[in-house]
Z-matrix of the N, CA and C atoms (Angstrom, degrees):
N
C 1 1.516
C 2 1.525 1 107.09
N 3 1.350 2 114.55 1 132.01
C 4 1.444 3 119.62 2 -176.24
C 5 1.573 4 108.11 3 -77.23
N 6 1.396 5 112.96 4 135.10
C 7 1.463 6 115.25 5 -175.02
C 8 1.528 7 114.32 6 -110.43
N 9 1.381 8 116.98 7 12.06
C 10 1.415 9 120.83 8 176.37
C 11 1.550 10 112.79 9 -68.28
N 12 1.313 11 114.11 10 -19.97
C 13 1.449 12 123.41 11 172.94
C 14 1.456 13 107.79 12 -118.54
N 15 1.376 14 119.89 13 108.46
C 16 1.397 15 125.51 14 -170.45
C 17 1.545 16 115.86 15 -56.71
N 18 1.221 17 116.86 16 151.90
C 19 1.490 18 120.74 17 179.68
C 20 1.483 19 113.81 18 -57.93
N 21 1.281 20 115.18 19 -33.00
C 22 1.464 21 121.12 20 177.21
C 23 1.492 22 117.87 21 -80.92
N 24 1.414 23 111.68 22 1.73
C 25 1.441 24 116.04 23 -173.06
C 26 1.579 25 107.49 24 -117.32
N 27 1.317 26 119.52 25 27.17
C 28 1.483 27 117.81 26 -167.40
C 29 1.538 28 107.60 27 -122.68
N 30 1.342 29 113.38 28 73.57
C 31 1.475 30 115.34 29 175.33
C 32 1.516 31 105.75 30 -91.55
N 33 1.380 32 119.09 31 129.24
C 34 1.440 33 120.85 32 -176.48
C 35 1.537 34 111.20 33 -55.46
N 36 1.291 35 117.06 34 133.54
C 37 1.414 36 124.48 35 -179.20
C 38 1.610 37 109.96 36 -105.38
N 39 1.364 38 113.84 37 154.96
C 40 1.488 39 119.56 38 178.88
C 41 1.401 40 107.72 39 -97.85
N 42 1.391 41 115.77 40 171.13
C 43 1.466 42 126.18 41 168.12
C 44 1.508 43 112.70 42 64.05
N 45 1.318 44 116.51 43 70.19
C 46 1.469 45 125.53 44 170.16
C 47 1.465 46 111.07 45 -156.53
N 48 1.367 47 117.21 46 162.57
C 49 1.470 48 117.64 47 176.17
C 50 1.497 49 107.08 48 -148.94
N 51 1.284 50 115.21 49 160.64
C 52 1.520 51 122.66 50 178.78
C 53 1.488 52 110.86 51 -81.52
N 54 1.344 53 115.01 52 139.90
C 55 1.466 54 122.59 53 174.16
C 56 1.491 55 112.02 54 -98.03
N 57 1.327 56 113.32 55 160.30
C 58 1.575 57 118.16 56 -175.97
C 59 1.463 58 110.07 57 -67.90
N 60 1.360 59 122.19 58 -20.13
C 61 1.456 60 120.84 59 -177.93
C 62 1.500 61 112.23 60 -92.49
N 63 1.367 62 119.82 61 12.28
C 64 1.498 63 124.46 62 175.54
C 65 1.490 64 114.45 63 92.98
N 66 1.317 65 118.37 64 -7.70
C 67 1.417 66 118.71 65 172.56
C 68 1.489 67 109.15 66 -87.75
N 69 1.378 68 112.93 67 168.64
C 70 1.487 69 119.51 68 172.64
C 71 1.596 70 103.97 69 -117.91
N 72 1.399 71 111.15 70 154.19
C 73 1.493 72 116.50 71 -178.74
C 74 1.548 73 105.84 72 -119.39
N 75 1.281 74 117.00 73 130.25
C 76 1.439 75 128.15 74 173.37
C 77 1.510 76 105.43 75 -75.73
N 78 1.371 77 115.47 76 125.66
C 79 1.467 78 120.56 77 -179.86
C 80 1.506 79 116.21 78 -112.83
N 81 1.399 80 113.69 79 20.60
C 82 1.422 81 120.63 80 175.50
C 83 1.545 82 115.70 81 -66.26
N 84 1.349 83 116.24 82 -34.78
C 85 1.433 84 119.02 83 -169.48
C 86 1.612 85 107.26 84 -145.15
N 87 1.308 86 116.01 85 172.05
C 88 1.472 87 115.40 86 -173.74
C 89 1.551 88 111.30 87 -75.76
N 90 1.299 89 119.17 88 1.41
C 91 1.480 90 117.28 89 172.19
C 92 1.489 91 114.11 90 -69.13
N 93 1.333 92 116.81 91 -27.42
C 94 1.488 93 120.39 92 178.64
C 95 1.504 94 115.51 93 48.90
N 96 1.277 95 116.81 94 45.19
C 97 1.474 96 120.14 95 -175.21
C 98 1.547 97 109.09 96 -58.85
N 99 1.260 98 110.59 97 134.64
C 100 1.512 99 125.42 98 -179.49
C 101 1.600 100 107.29 99 -103.06
N 102 1.269 101 117.89 100 122.63
C 103 1.422 102 119.07 101 -164.73
C 104 1.584 103 112.94 102 -128.20
N 105 1.328 104 119.91 103 129.24
C 106 1.387 105 124.05 104 165.77
C 107 1.573 106 108.77 105 -84.10
N 108 1.321 107 113.86 106 168.29
C 109 1.511 108 114.60 107 179.13
C 110 1.526 109 113.94 108 -55.36
N 111 1.294 110 114.26 109 133.20
C 112 1.487 111 120.77 110 178.42
C 113 1.466 112 115.07 111 85.54
N 114 1.396 113 118.04 112 -6.66
C 115 1.436 114 118.38 113 -175.63
C 116 1.638 115 107.54 114 -90.22
N 117 1.303 116 117.59 115 155.97
C 118 1.418 117 128.81 116 177.53
C 119 1.500 118 109.19 117 -114.83
N 120 1.381 119 112.52 118 155.86
C 121 1.422 120 115.16 119 175.98
C 122 1.471 121 115.37 120 -80.82
N 123 1.283 122 119.69 121 -177.52
C 124 1.500 123 122.16 122 -179.90
C 125 1.550 124 107.94 123 -58.93
N 126 1.267 125 120.69 124 -31.89
C 127 1.486 126 124.25 125 -176.90
C 128 1.557 127 106.77 126 -68.57
N 129 1.330 128 118.63 127 -24.04
C 130 1.426 129 127.73 128 -178.90
C 131 1.484 130 113.94 129 76.32
N 132 1.347 131 122.41 130 -13.15
C 133 1.415 132 120.63 131 -175.73
C 134 1.497 133 110.70 132 -110.74
N 135 1.199 134 122.35 133 1.11
C 136 1.506 135 126.31 134 171.76
C 137 1.577 136 103.15 135 -115.62
N 138 1.319 137 115.27 136 125.33
C 139 1.456 138 113.88 137 -177.92
C 140 1.602 139 104.14 138 -153.62
N 141 1.339 140 112.49 139 -178.55
C 142 1.451 141 125.03 140 -177.59
C 143 1.521 142 107.79 141 -102.23
N 144 1.375 143 111.75 142 135.02
C 145 1.450 144 117.17 143 175.48
C 146 1.643 145 102.33 144 -157.89
N 147 1.290 146 112.87 145 139.47
C 148 1.439 147 119.90 146 -175.24
C 149 1.527 148 114.70 147 42.73
N 150 1.356 149 113.49 148 46.46
C 151 1.474 150 123.51 149 169.81
C 152 1.550 151 109.70 150 69.74
N 153 1.299 152 118.72 151 20.02
C 154 1.448 153 118.83 152 -177.05
C 155 1.590 154 106.92 153 -139.82
N 156 1.323 155 114.24 154 165.64
C 157 1.563 156 116.62 155 173.69
C 158 1.527 157 109.04 156 -89.45
N 159 1.322 158 115.96 157 135.01
C 160 1.387 159 120.08 158 178.58
C 161 1.530 160 111.85 159 -128.23
N 162 1.308 161 117.87 160 157.38
C 163 1.511 162 124.68 161 169.53
C 164 1.412 163 109.53 162 -102.47
N 165 1.282 164 115.60 163 124.65
C 166 1.552 165 123.61 164 -173.80
C 167 1.496 166 112.04 165 -89.91
N 168 1.293 167 120.47 166 -7.11
C 169 1.532 168 121.81 167 -175.21
C 170 1.380 169 113.02 168 -115.28
N 171 1.412 170 122.44 169 11.72
C 172 1.474 171 123.30 170 -177.29
C 173 1.477 172 106.88 171 -61.22
N 174 1.397 173 115.91 172 131.81
C 175 1.473 174 119.77 173 169.66
C 176 1.519 175 110.68 174 82.26
N 177 1.354 176 120.64 175 3.07
C 178 1.435 177 118.63 176 179.07
C 179 1.520 178 110.31 177 -130.70
N 180 1.330 179 113.72 178 129.68
C 181 1.441 180 123.04 179 -172.62
C 182 1.521 181 111.30 180 -107.70
N 183 1.345 182 118.45 181 149.02
C 184 1.427 183 123.29 182 174.80
C 185 1.505 184 110.67 183 -89.46
N 186 1.363 185 119.89 184 -6.92
C 187 1.474 186 120.74 185 -177.98
C 188 1.480 187 113.47 186 160.26
N 189 1.337 188 114.55 187 160.06
C 190 1.515 189 121.52 188 -174.89
C 191 1.526 190 105.88 189 -133.50
N 192 1.328 191 118.33 190 145.94
C 193 1.425 192 121.60 191 171.16
C 194 1.460 193 110.78 192 -153.87
N 195 1.288 194 118.17 193 147.07
C 196 1.504 195 124.96 194 169.02
C 197 1.570 196 111.76 195 -93.63
N 198 1.273 197 115.27 196 112.34
C 199 1.452 198 122.33 197 -176.99
C 200 1.488 199 116.09 198 -115.64
N 201 1.268 200 125.32 199 155.06
C 202 1.396 201 124.81 200 165.42
C 203 1.459 202 107.13 201 -67.03
N 204 1.371 203 115.80 202 146.60
C 205 1.468 204 121.06 203 -176.87
C 206 1.572 205 111.18 204 -62.05
N 207 1.288 206 113.35 205 -29.53
C 208 1.574 207 119.27 206 -176.68
C 209 1.511 208 107.12 207 -68.87
N 210 1.305 209 124.33 208 -14.26
C 211 1.397 210 123.23 209 -179.75
C 212 1.593 211 111.67 210 -80.77
N 213 1.242 212 119.68 211 -9.84
C 214 1.377 213 120.38 212 -175.67
C 215 1.509 214 118.17 213 -70.62
N 216 1.306 215 126.08 214 -24.48
C 217 1.464 216 124.47 215 -22.25
C 218 1.527 217 114.32 216 -90.13
N 219 1.302 218 118.28 217 137.42
C 220 1.395 219 121.22 218 176.54
C 221 1.498 220 111.48 219 -124.03
N 222 1.263 221 117.78 220 146.70
C 223 1.522 222 120.91 221 -179.39
C 224 1.555 223 110.29 222 -117.61
N 225 1.142 224 117.12 223 133.33
C 226 1.529 225 123.44 224 179.13
C 227 1.547 226 114.14 225 62.09
N 228 1.369 227 116.13 226 31.21
C 229 1.385 228 122.50 227 174.74
C 230 1.502 229 107.47 228 -120.10
N 231 1.349 230 115.47 229 93.76
C 232 1.490 231 122.91 230 -170.74
C 233 1.432 232 112.45 231 40.70
N 234 1.342 233 114.98 232 60.70
C 235 1.463 234 122.54 233 179.23
C 236 1.619 235 111.01 234 -54.67
N 237 1.284 236 112.13 235 140.31
C 238 1.516 237 122.61 236 179.78
C 239 1.493 238 111.65 237 78.13
N 240 1.320 239 120.30 238 5.02
C 241 1.444 240 122.37 239 177.60
C 242 1.507 241 111.74 240 -88.92
N 243 1.286 242 118.97 241 166.96
C 244 1.459 243 125.68 242 176.13
C 245 1.561 244 111.40 243 -99.56
N 246 1.367 245 116.45 244 143.22
C 247 1.423 246 123.09 245 177.06
C 248 1.480 247 111.79 246 -118.57
N 249 1.297 248 118.18 247 139.10
C 250 1.502 249 120.30 248 -178.69
C 251 1.541 250 103.59 249 -97.12
N 252 1.378 251 113.15 250 111.51
C 253 1.445 252 119.76 251 -173.46
C 254 1.508 253 111.00 252 -98.96
N 255 1.383 254 114.75 253 139.06
C 256 1.505 255 114.01 254 174.69
C 257 1.522 256 107.24 255 -157.01
N 258 1.360 257 117.64 256 159.72
C 259 1.421 258 121.29 257 176.46
C 260 1.578 259 108.83 258 -149.83
N 261 1.290 260 115.30 259 -172.77
C 262 1.467 261 116.46 260 177.07
C 263 1.533 262 107.33 261 -124.86
N 264 1.274 263 118.94 262 -115.45
C 265 1.419 264 127.49 263 179.64
C 266 1.560 265 111.67 264 -144.03
N 267 1.279 266 116.47 265 156.93
C 268 1.453 267 116.22 266 173.40
C 269 1.590 268 110.72 267 97.22
N 270 1.346 269 112.29 268 153.86
C 271 1.552 270 116.44 269 175.83
C 272 1.562 271 104.26 270 -158.13
N 273 1.316 272 112.46 271 151.76
C 274 1.432 273 118.42 272 175.41
C 275 1.517 274 118.14 273 -94.29
N 276 1.322 275 113.81 274 5.44
C 277 1.458 276 122.34 275 173.13
C 278 1.571 277 108.14 276 -114.91
N 279 1.235 278 117.55 277 163.60
C 280 1.496 279 120.50 278 -179.86
C 281 1.612 280 109.36 279 -130.32
N 282 1.360 281 113.38 280 54.98
C 283 1.433 282 119.38 281 -177.97
C 284 1.517 283 113.15 282 -61.83
N 285 1.288 284 115.62 283 128.70
C 286 1.502 285 120.60 284 -178.61
C 287 1.548 286 110.15 285 -76.07
N 288 1.306 287 119.28 286 -6.30
C 289 1.492 288 121.61 287 -179.34
C 290 1.516 289 108.53 288 -113.94
N 291 1.309 290 121.54 289 12.33
C 292 1.408 291 125.18 290 -178.27
C 293 1.513 292 114.38 291 -51.66
N 294 1.362 293 118.38 292 119.01
C 295 1.436 294 125.40 293 173.89
C 296 1.498 295 116.57 294 -73.12
N 297 1.323 296 116.22 295 -25.48
C 298 1.467 297 122.36 296 178.66
C 299 1.531 298 114.58 297 -109.30
N 300 1.350 299 111.85 298 36.62
C 301 1.570 300 116.10 299 -173.66
C 302 1.504 301 113.06 300 -59.12
N 303 1.406 302 116.14 301 -33.71
C 304 1.474 303 118.94 302 -177.97
C 305 1.555 304 111.60 303 -63.06
N 306 1.356 305 115.10 304 -20.90
C 307 1.501 306 117.42 305 179.02
C 308 1.480 307 109.20 306 -102.12
N 309 1.361 308 116.66 307 -46.87
C 310 1.429 309 119.78 308 -170.90
C 311 1.557 310 109.19 309 -70.68
N 312 1.257 311 119.64 310 -29.06
C 313 1.434 312 121.54 311 176.93
C 314 1.586 313 116.08 312 -113.11
N 315 1.352 314 112.75 313 24.51
C 316 1.449 315 119.63 314 -177.16
C 317 1.585 316 107.77 315 -66.04
N 318 1.362 317 113.51 316 137.41
C 319 1.440 318 119.35 317 164.91
C 320 1.548 319 112.47 318 -109.19
N 321 1.195 320 119.69 319 5.02
C 322 1.488 321 125.73 320 178.21
C 323 1.536 322 110.34 321 -113.72
N 324 1.336 323 115.75 322 58.52
C 325 1.331 324 119.62 323 -175.56
C 326 1.520 325 120.06 324 -61.22
N 327 1.468 326 113.47 325 -34.81
C 328 1.423 327 116.61 326 179.53
C 329 1.539 328 112.13 327 -67.40
N 330 1.317 329 115.55 328 -29.72
C 331 1.456 330 119.22 329 178.33
C 332 1.556 331 111.44 330 -73.74
N 333 1.226 332 115.70 331 -33.10
C 334 1.496 333 119.47 332 179.79
C 335 1.446 334 119.59 333 -76.44
N 336 1.320 335 114.66 334 -27.35
C 337 1.544 336 117.84 335 -161.60
C 338 1.461 337 114.75 336 -104.83
N 339 1.361 338 112.07 337 146.56
C 340 1.395 339 125.69 338 169.41
C 341 1.521 340 110.57 339 -103.57
N 342 1.361 341 119.20 340 142.81
C 343 1.470 342 116.12 341 174.87
C 344 1.496 343 111.81 342 -73.04
N 345 1.351 344 117.12 343 141.86
C 346 1.505 345 120.43 344 -176.90
C 347 1.544 346 105.54 345 -162.60
N 348 1.291 347 118.16 346 105.79
C 349 1.416 348 119.58 347 -176.68
C 350 1.668 349 105.99 348 -77.82
N 351 1.251 350 118.58 349 166.82
C 352 1.504 351 121.00 350 180.00
C 353 1.548 352 106.81 351 -54.95
N 354 1.351 353 119.45 352 -42.63
C 355 1.423 354 119.86 353 -176.78
C 356 1.449 355 112.36 354 -68.34
N 357 1.357 356 114.70 355 -34.17
C 358 1.498 357 114.58 356 176.37
C 359 1.485 358 111.47 357 -68.54
N 360 1.243 359 120.32 358 -35.06
C 361 1.463 360 123.13 359 177.49
C 362 1.507 361 106.08 360 -57.29
N 363 1.256 362 117.69 361 -53.40
C 364 1.611 363 121.58 362 -176.28
C 365 1.520 364 107.62 363 -64.44
N 366 1.304 365 118.11 364 -36.62
C 367 1.480 366 118.04 365 -174.78
C 368 1.525 367 108.09 366 -69.54
N 369 1.369 368 118.21 367 -44.24
C 370 1.380 369 121.36 368 -177.42
C 371 1.457 370 112.03 369 -66.70
N 372 1.403 371 120.72 370 -38.64
C 373 1.480 372 124.44 371 175.31
C 374 1.504 373 111.19 372 -57.41
N 375 1.320 374 114.48 373 -47.35
C 376 1.522 375 120.43 374 -178.83
C 377 1.530 376 111.17 375 -66.07
N 378 1.318 377 115.28 376 -36.68
C 379 1.512 378 119.15 377 179.78
C 380 1.412 379 111.20 378 -66.59
N 381 1.302 380 115.39 379 -35.13
C 382 1.497 381 119.10 380 -175.40
C 383 1.575 382 110.74 381 -92.20
N 384 1.295 383 119.63 382 9.51
C 385 1.420 384 121.71 383 170.64
C 386 1.457 385 112.75 384 77.07
N 387 1.318 386 118.94 385 26.03
C 388 1.480 387 119.63 386 178.92
C 389 1.470 388 110.59 387 -87.89
N 390 1.367 389 115.15 388 150.83
C 391 1.506 390 122.14 389 -179.00
C 392 1.545 391 108.45 390 -84.89
N 393 1.362 392 112.33 391 -31.06
C 394 1.454 393 115.67 392 -168.31
C 395 1.531 394 106.93 393 -144.31
N 396 1.324 395 113.01 394 169.47
C 397 1.562 396 120.49 395 173.48
C 398 1.471 397 109.25 396 -123.32
N 399 1.305 398 119.98 397 132.80
C 400 1.439 399 124.47 398 -177.68
C 401 1.528 400 110.80 399 -110.10
N 402 1.320 401 119.49 400 125.31
C 403 1.410 402 125.27 401 168.38
C 404 1.506 403 110.61 402 -85.35
N 405 1.352 404 115.38 403 110.42
C 406 1.507 405 122.14 404 -162.16
C 407 1.469 406 109.59 405 -153.62
N 408 1.389 407 113.76 406 -173.56
C 409 1.482 408 123.52 407 179.22
C 410 1.479 409 110.37 408 80.19
N 411 1.424 410 112.66 409 -58.83
C 412 1.478 411 110.57 410 171.42
C 413 1.601 412 100.31 411 -126.70
N 414 1.313 413 114.54 412 178.53
C 415 1.521 414 117.77 413 -172.27
C 416 1.520 415 111.33 414 -76.49
N 417 1.340 416 120.79 415 123.03
C 418 1.451 417 126.47 416 179.16
C 419 1.504 418 112.24 417 -64.19
N 420 1.370 419 118.28 418 -19.14
C 421 1.481 420 118.60 419 172.58
C 422 1.465 421 111.31 420 -55.20
N 423 1.266 422 122.71 421 -38.70
C 424 1.427 423 120.56 422 -175.99
C 425 1.442 424 114.21 423 -80.92
N 426 1.363 425 119.96 424 -16.17
C 427 1.511 426 118.99 425 172.34
C 428 1.484 427 106.37 426 -114.78
N 429 1.348 428 117.22 427 47.94
C 430 1.425 429 127.38 428 -176.60
C 431 1.446 430 114.30 429 -48.06
N 432 1.372 431 116.64 430 -54.48
C 433 1.525 432 115.61 431 -175.88
C 434 1.478 433 114.60 432 -67.25
N 435 1.311 434 115.49 433 -33.36
C 436 1.487 435 122.65 434 176.86
C 437 1.578 436 107.82 435 -66.15
N 438 1.278 437 118.55 436 -46.33
C 439 1.433 438 123.67 437 -176.74
C 440 1.493 439 111.71 438 -61.29
N 441 1.405 440 112.22 439 -45.57
C 442 1.466 441 116.87 440 -177.88
C 443 1.522 442 113.93 441 -68.09
N 444 1.374 443 115.23 442 -37.54
C 445 1.477 444 116.01 443 177.07
C 446 1.538 445 110.06 444 -71.34
N 447 1.305 446 120.27 445 -30.33
C 448 1.378 447 121.07 446 173.70
C 449 1.474 448 114.69 447 -67.19
N 450 1.335 449 114.75 448 -39.31
C 451 1.472 450 120.73 449 177.46
C 452 1.539 451 109.31 450 -64.52
N 453 1.314 452 120.95 451 -38.75
C 454 1.490 453 122.23 452 174.88
C 455 1.498 454 108.56 453 -60.46
N 456 1.351 455 117.44 454 -46.14
C 457 1.475 456 120.03 455 -176.35
C 458 1.580 457 109.89 456 -65.59
N 459 1.266 458 115.62 457 -34.92
C 460 1.445 459 119.02 458 178.13
C 461 1.507 460 112.26 459 -70.30
N 462 1.254 461 119.23 460 -41.41
C 463 1.436 462 120.49 461 178.20
C 464 1.588 463 111.57 462 -66.45
N 465 1.276 464 115.19 463 -33.84
C 466 1.500 465 116.03 464 173.03
C 467 1.411 466 115.84 465 -57.59
N 468 1.398 467 115.76 466 -31.80
C 469 1.441 468 124.69 467 -179.01
C 470 1.506 469 113.40 468 -92.68
N 471 1.302 470 117.77 469 6.17
C 472 1.522 471 123.82 470 178.78
C 473 1.511 472 111.75 471 77.26
N 474 1.355 473 116.61 472 24.81
C 475 1.514 474 118.32 473 -179.73
C 476 1.542 475 108.57 474 -99.70
N 477 1.300 476 115.65 475 151.38
C 478 1.475 477 118.57 476 172.04
C 479 1.536 478 112.94 477 -87.61
N 480 1.282 479 119.07 478 164.22
C 481 1.433 480 122.74 479 178.93
C 482 1.527 481 112.77 480 -121.87
N 483 1.312 482 116.35 481 141.24
C 484 1.500 483 121.28 482 -176.73
C 485 1.555 484 107.84 483 -129.97
N 486 1.330 485 118.35 484 124.84
C 487 1.422 486 119.73 485 172.41
C 488 1.540 487 110.47 486 -104.18
N 489 1.333 488 115.34 487 130.88
C 490 1.437 489 122.54 488 172.56
C 491 1.502 490 108.43 489 -113.71
N 492 1.356 491 116.16 490 104.54
C 493 1.477 492 122.81 491 -163.18
C 494 1.492 493 112.11 492 -141.36
N 495 1.362 494 118.11 493 158.05
C 496 1.429 495 120.23 494 177.30
C 497 1.599 496 105.26 495 -90.20
N 498 1.330 497 116.63 496 -1.80
C 499 1.527 498 116.25 497 174.68
C 500 1.545 499 114.88 498 68.93
N 501 1.331 500 112.91 499 22.15
C 502 1.551 501 115.73 500 -179.31
C 503 1.518 502 107.53 501 -93.34
N 504 1.372 503 116.18 502 85.06
C 505 1.450 504 123.62 503 -170.13
C 506 1.533 505 110.93 504 -148.44
N 507 1.393 506 113.79 505 147.68
C 508 1.431 507 114.98 506 176.03
C 509 1.627 508 112.56 507 -74.44
N 510 1.393 509 111.70 508 169.66
C 511 1.499 510 113.82 509 -172.11
C 512 1.535 511 113.87 510 -67.03
N 513 1.349 512 119.76 511 -43.22
C 514 1.397 513 118.73 512 -175.95
C 515 1.555 514 111.84 513 -64.62
N 516 1.288 515 118.50 514 -54.60
C 517 1.521 516 120.76 515 174.55
C 518 1.563 517 114.01 516 -58.83
N 519 1.243 518 115.19 517 -31.00
C 520 1.465 519 121.70 518 177.63
C 521 1.573 520 108.81 519 -61.04
N 522 1.312 521 116.34 520 -47.12
C 523 1.515 522 120.71 521 -177.51
C 524 1.595 523 107.37 522 -64.56
N 525 1.268 524 114.92 523 -46.36
C 526 1.512 525 118.10 524 178.68
C 527 1.560 526 112.21 525 -63.56
N 528 1.322 527 112.70 526 -43.78
C 529 1.597 528 114.95 527 -174.91
C 530 1.515 529 109.52 528 -63.76
N 531 1.395 530 113.05 529 -49.63
C 532 1.583 531 113.02 530 -177.40
C 533 1.475 532 115.34 531 -73.08
N 534 1.291 533 117.77 532 -11.81
C 535 1.440 534 120.08 533 178.78
C 536 1.624 535 110.50 534 -70.57
N 537 1.292 536 111.50 535 -18.86
C 538 1.529 537 119.11 536 -178.49
C 539 1.477 538 110.55 537 -98.18
N 540 1.344 539 119.93 538 -5.96
C 541 1.500 540 122.92 539 -168.60
C 542 1.547 541 106.28 540 -107.26
N 543 1.341 542 116.26 541 139.87
C 544 1.464 543 121.20 542 -177.12
C 545 1.529 544 107.21 543 -100.29
N 546 1.304 545 118.65 544 -17.27
C 547 1.504 546 122.49 545 176.81
C 548 1.567 547 108.31 546 -154.62
N 549 1.186 548 116.95 547 158.23
C 550 1.478 549 120.88 548 -179.12
C 551 1.600 550 112.73 549 -150.25
N 552 1.247 551 115.51 550 143.58
C 553 1.440 552 121.87 551 168.79
C 554 1.539 553 107.76 552 -116.73
N 555 1.370 554 118.05 553 105.90
C 556 1.479 555 123.36 554 177.04
C 557 1.431 556 107.70 555 -89.09
N 558 1.381 557 117.60 556 120.17
C 559 1.419 558 123.94 557 -178.75
C 560 1.525 559 111.68 558 -85.88
N 561 1.306 560 117.90 559 93.55
C 562 1.381 561 124.19 560 173.46
C 563 1.518 562 106.23 561 -77.79
N 564 1.343 563 122.44 562 112.80
C 565 1.448 564 121.83 563 -168.35
C 566 1.546 565 109.35 564 -91.98
N 567 1.296 566 121.26 565 -17.50
C 568 1.492 567 124.36 566 -179.96
C 569 1.486 568 107.28 567 -167.94
N 570 1.385 569 113.38 568 -179.32
C 571 1.500 570 119.90 569 -175.97
C 572 1.500 571 110.59 570 -116.96
N 573 1.340 572 117.16 571 8.09
C 574 1.568 573 117.47 572 -176.17
C 575 1.517 574 108.71 573 -128.40
N 576 1.303 575 114.74 574 148.86
C 577 1.516 576 122.94 575 176.13
C 578 1.533 577 106.76 576 -66.53
N 579 1.312 578 121.03 577 -35.64
C 580 1.379 579 123.31 578 -176.39
C 581 1.497 580 110.52 579 -64.38
N 582 1.314 581 114.02 580 -43.38
C 583 1.533 582 115.94 581 175.31
C 584 1.442 583 112.52 582 -57.96
N 585 1.333 584 118.97 583 -49.88
C 586 1.459 585 122.31 584 -179.01
C 587 1.499 586 112.83 585 -56.62
N 588 1.313 587 115.12 586 -48.90
C 589 1.535 588 119.07 587 -177.71
C 590 1.522 589 109.21 588 -62.65
N 591 1.332 590 115.72 589 -48.15
C 592 1.489 591 116.79 590 -176.17
C 593 1.551 592 116.42 591 -73.36
N 594 1.356 593 117.12 592 -36.50
C 595 1.456 594 120.36 593 -169.51
C 596 1.509 595 113.24 594 -109.18
N 597 1.373 596 118.34 595 -16.46
C 598 1.414 597 118.61 596 176.71
C 599 1.535 598 115.92 597 -118.61
N 600 1.263 599 114.08 598 -12.18
C 601 1.367 600 116.80 599 -175.77
C 602 1.594 601 116.79 600 74.36
N 603 1.297 602 114.66 601 12.05
C 604 1.455 603 122.90 602 -179.75
C 605 1.512 604 111.85 603 -126.02
N 606 1.349 605 110.57 604 -160.99
C 607 1.492 606 118.71 605 -179.15
C 608 1.414 607 109.30 606 -129.24
N 609 1.357 608 118.86 607 154.46
C 610 1.496 609 127.77 608 -177.21
C 611 1.519 610 113.08 609 -71.44
N 612 1.377 611 115.91 610 -47.43
C 613 1.407 612 119.21 611 -166.86
C 614 1.560 613 115.80 612 -56.59
N 615 1.299 614 114.02 613 -40.65
C 616 1.532 615 113.09 614 176.67
C 617 1.481 616 118.01 615 -58.73
N 618 1.385 617 110.93 616 -26.67
C 619 1.475 618 116.58 617 -177.81
C 620 1.538 619 110.07 618 -82.80
N 621 1.361 620 115.13 619 -37.76
C 622 1.458 621 120.28 620 164.71
C 623 1.472 622 117.18 621 -50.45
N 624 1.424 623 112.05 622 -44.41
C 625 1.427 624 120.07 623 -178.93
C 626 1.590 625 111.63 624 -62.22
N 627 1.309 626 112.48 625 -41.53
C 628 1.438 627 118.10 626 176.74
C 629 1.504 628 113.40 627 -65.14
N 630 1.252 629 116.89 628 -40.18
C 631 1.510 630 124.10 629 -179.68
C 632 1.566 631 105.80 630 -61.26
N 633 1.343 632 115.65 631 -47.89
C 634 1.402 633 121.56 632 -176.99
C 635 1.555 634 110.68 633 -63.13
N 636 1.281 635 113.36 634 -40.75
C 637 1.481 636 120.07 635 -179.03
C 638 1.573 637 111.35 636 -61.56
N 639 1.352 638 115.13 637 -52.84
C 640 1.500 639 116.86 638 -172.99
C 641 1.493 640 107.74 639 -77.90
N 642 1.345 641 123.26 640 -17.81
C 643 1.450 642 120.89 641 174.83
C 644 1.415 643 112.87 642 -70.45
C-alpha cells in the first residue's frame, strides 16, 4: 500500500477513470491530471491511492471567519447578513498573483488544518448567526466532495451556500457542483487566453463556459 498519501487522507473522490496505460485520470477540471499510484494532481489535494482517486483534505479546514456577505463580494444576496467562510488547501490554477498562495499552494496541510465535518461546519455557522456558508479562500472545485457534503448539511439546517471559485471545472461536475449552491462569485481573472496561459497556467474557455452556465 502506498503511504505517500496518508491513510487518514483518503476520502473517495468522484469524476475519474482508468487509462489503458495503468494510470488514472482526474476528470474534475480541464487539467485532466494523469496519475500513477501515490501521485497527486497539480492541485495537490486530489491524488491516487489504492488504485483510485481520493481527496486528501476532506473534513479539514485551513480556517474559519465570519464575514459580511458583501465581502464575498455578493450584491443583493441577503444584504447585511453574515456569512460563515471556510476553505481547505490546494488549487487547480497556478496564478502568479495569488493573494492566498500560502493556503492555495500549501504543502503543509496537517499544520494548517483543523478538523471540521460537514455537519460541524453547518452547526458552527448556525451557532454564530450566519445566514449562509461560503466555500472560499481556496477553490472549492478541488475539495468538491467535501463542499457538496457541507452544502447538504447546510441546507438541512436552513442555511444558504455560496461558492467563490475561478470556475475551472469540467461540464459534468460543474452541473453537480452548482446544483448545491445558492449563490456564486465566478472569478474571471482576465479576458484573454494569453493571460490565462501565462499567468494562471490554465485556459480561458472553461471559465467562460462556467459563467455561461451559471448565468
